[in-house]
N, C-alpha and C positions, 0 to 999 in steps of 0.2 A: 810880845811874850806869847807863848804857845799854852792853850789850856789843855791839861793831862786829859786823858780819855775817861778817868773816873769823875774829873770836874764837869768835861763836857756831858757826861750822862745825867749828872744832876741838874745841871744848867739846861738842857733840853727838856726833861722832865718837870722842871719847876715853870718854864716858858710855856710849855704844853698845858700844865695845869691853870696857869693863870688866864690862858686863852679859852679854856673851856670855862671858867669861873665868870670870866669878862664877858663874853659873847653868848653863853648859854648853849654852845653847838660843839660837839654833837650832843643833843637833847638825851638821849639815853645815858651818856657819860655824867652830863651836867646833873642829873637827877641823883646820881651816885655819890656825890661829893655833898657832906653836910658840915656847916661851920657849927664850933662849939659854942653851946648857948651862953649868953651873957658875956661874950669875950668881945673885946672892942680889937682885937691884936689880928684878927682875919685867920685865926688858928682853926683847921680842920678836923673833923672828930677821925681818929684813925680805927676804921673797922675791925671789929674783932674778928681773929682768925683761930681756928682751932688747929691747924696743922701748920708746921714749919714750910711745908712747899707752898702753902698759900699767902704766905708772906712775901712771894715774888713776883705778885702780880702789880699791875701798873697802878691801880687805886690804893692798894695799900702803901707800895713805894712811894708814890706820889704826894700821898697826904703826908709821910714822915719827912720827906726833902721839902715840902712846901713849909711845914712849921720850923724845920731847923733853920730857913733862910729868910723868911718873911722879916723877922726884926733886923734882918742886916740889910735887904734890898729897899723894902718901902720907907719912906721918910717918916720921921717922927711926927707927931701932933703936939702943938703946944698947948699949955693952958690958955683958957680965955679969960676975959676980965673977970669972970666968978670964979675962977680956980678951978675949972671944970675942963676935962679933956673931951674935945668933940672929934669923934672919929672923922676923917675926910677933911678935916679944916686946913690942912697944911697939904700943898700941892704934891702930888705923888704919894699920897698917905694911904691910898686905897685901890679898889680896882677900876678907878677912872684913870689911874697912870699910864702913859702911853706904853706900848709893848718895847719900842726902840729905847726908851729911858730905862726900863726894867731890864732889858738885856744888857745896856751899858754898864748898869749898876751892878748886876750878877755878876758878868764877867770881871768886873773889879774886885769884887769881892772873893770869888772863887781864885783869883790870880793872888792875891793876898795871902789867902790859906795854903797855897800851894809854898809860896816864898817861905813861908814857916817851917817848912819842911817836915811837919808831922803828919804822917800817913793816915792816921785815924781820924783825922778831921776832913780830909778831902778825900 
């Protein structure tokens, strides 16, 4: 199956954001991304923008795309014996997941959205 241009854009932005967060390079970009405090879901803080035109930059859009897709791409952590969720306890549930695994999972999710046919979701 072929990924649409819009889905391809989302996928590329997600993977580039993953690489920046995982490897910390380029450092100047890495410093701009901030995780939400007290969030175990790898959510990024979306930077505040005063102008609509400012919402078209990579940082703003990649944070929105990242937050929309992480719940569908990363594996879910299970409860431990004490009934607590430990971030990173499941394989591929945090930034230690391989880029190849993430690309495969992301493509699968984006294709499933396309097959639903709802333009606004992809």
